N, C-alpha and C positions, 0 to 999 in steps of 0.2 A: 493343744497337742505342741506347736511350733514353739511355747517358748516354757515348756516344761519336759523337753526330754527323759530329763534325767529321773521324775518322778517313776519310769515306767522301771526302769531297774533299781530305782528302791525299793516297790515294789514286789520282786522277781526275788531277791536277794530273801523277802520275809517271811513268812511260816505261811502266806497266806494261798503258797502253789501248794502244801500239803508236805515238802521235802524235810527231811529230818537233815539238820546239817552234819550230824555224826555216821551217818549212812552215806548221804550223795557221794563226798569225795571220794570214798575207798571204791565205792561203787562206780565211781566215773575212770579211777584211775584202772579198773580191775577190767572194765568192757575197753579201755585201750590197748587192751593187750590183743583184744580180737580173737576170746573165745568166750560162751554164755557163761554167764555167773550164778550160781545159786544160794541158796538161803546159808549154807554153811561155808563155802567160802566167803558171804559176809560177814559173819559168825567168827571168825578166823583174825579179815581183816583191822572187825572193829575193836576185839574182846568183848564184844556182847555178845548174851546166850540167843538161839538160834530165834527163840518165840518172839524178843523183843525186835528181832530181822523180820521175820513175819508180819510183825505188826506195824511196822515201819511200813514193809513193802506194801500192806492193803493201804493203808494211807495214799500212796503215789497213783492215782488212779489211770494213771497217762503209763505206768510204765510197759513195753512188749516182752514179749515170752518167747519164745520156742517151744513145740510140740511136747517138751519135756517140762517144762514148769520153771525152767532158766532164764535170767535176766538178758535179753539179747540188747536193751536200748533203754535210755534216760536221758534223753536231751544230745548224747551221743549215743550212736545207734551202729549196731550190727547191718543193718536192710539200709539197701541202698534208698537216697532222696536225693532230691538236686544238688543239695549244700554236700561237696566231695570234701574229707579232709581228711590227709594224709599223713599221718605222726607216726617217729619212728620206725617207719617201713610196713606200717600196718593201712591199708585201706580200709578207712573208716566216713561213719558221715550223723551228719547231725539234722538234727531239727529246724534245724532255722540259720538265716545267716548271722545274729548275734552269737549264738555259742558259737563257732565257728569262731571269733572274734576272744569270747570268753576264757576258752578252753586250752588254750597253749598256755594262759596265765595256773588256771588250778594244776596241771600236767607238767608245766615246768617245763616246756617240748616245745620245739619250735613246728608249725605243720603247714603241710603244704594244702591252697582253695581252690575249689571250682565250683564256680555257682551258674547256674542262668535261670533264670526266672521262668522260663520253661521251653521249647525245643525251636522257637520260632527268635527266641531275645540272645543276645551278644553272651561270652560267658565270661566272666568274672574273677581271673584268677591277680594268686597274689600269697602271700607267705608271713604268720603273724607270730609271732616267740611273744617271750614275758617283756621286752623292751619294745614293742611295739610294732608295725606291719609293713612291708615291704614289696617294690617287685608289683605294686597297684597295677592292673592291665586289664579296660582299660583306667587312666589318670581323673576319668569322669566319672567312676564308678562311684554308684549312691547305697545306701542300704534304707529301708523301709521301715519304721517303727509305729505301732499303734498302743494307745495306753488301754484296756478295753477295762471294762468296770468289776468284772470277774475270770480269774485268774488263778481259779481253783483245779480250771481245767488248764491247763498253763499251754499244753500243746495244741491245742483246738481254739482256745479264745488269742493269744500272742503267738505262737512260733508259725503257725501256719500262713501267716498274713509278713510279716518279717524274712524280706528276698533282696539280693540283690539284684542292683539294674546297675547296664551301662552309664547310661546315664541323666540326668535327670527328666531329660525326653522322653524317654523311655519308660521312663514311672508315671510322666502323665496319665496313661489309660489306667495305671492304680489307682493312684488319687482319685479318677475322677470316680471311681469304683466306692472309696474308703477318704473321706471328705473331711472325715476327724483323723485320719494319720497322717504322717509327715516321712519326707526323704532328706537324710542328711550325709555327708562323702563318709567313706571308708574309715579315714583317717577318727575324725567328729565318734563314730560308731563305736570304733576301736576307742576310744577313751572313755566311753561310756561304759561298754566292756568290761576294761582294766579298773574300773570305781567298783563297779558290780562284782567282779571277782577280790578281787581287797574284803568287802563286805562277809562276801562268802565263805572265805579264809576266816576270818577273825569270831566268825559263827561259831565255825567249826573247833575251832581250837579252843575255842570259853566254852563248848560241851565238851572238850576231852579232859578240859584242868577240871570240872567238874562229877566226871565223870567217878563213880562211887572205886578208892582204891589211886586216887589222885590229889584229890584236897590234902592242902598240908604241902603241896610238895611243892615250890618254886624254887627256883638259883639265885643264891644269895651273893654271885661269886662275882 
């Protein structure tokens, strides 16, 4: 894993997770507004039939819903987790540390991030935007990563083991329990996250270009 950390971002940006590129970016942007999202909202945002939206959502087995069947979380969530993610004045959360570093690029917005592995751990605080991370406290902070065999349930197999730690030393007990894992500096994790976000945006653009009604329309200016 130590020499192949980029492999996991390649896999997370692929179809292994069951997420459709044409759906997840509009969903992410709607969730960032702070209100639950329903299928009709997504149909309007994507220009796809509600039936297509519902079929795609069924493949996203990790999605979180409220009591009315509206989506409240998919990577970015309106339910509290240990990973606090404040963007455009909205207090949101994410499923894992890497999410906090991916979403600023996808949302084209700066975010304030605060996370701690558990109640006894030193909190890690930073700002992340499309151009990088700033104000990392403490400066020794690292992010844990694993590359599981199966990521069809991405939250269970991957996200639940991707944390911020205040230092490599603080991460040592986690590494002992997860010998297949590794930890890397926050700045390095951001570069991986940025690369992954770029691949995801490319996939979304490709699907949007290939959507019925958009084929053959390209700018030659």
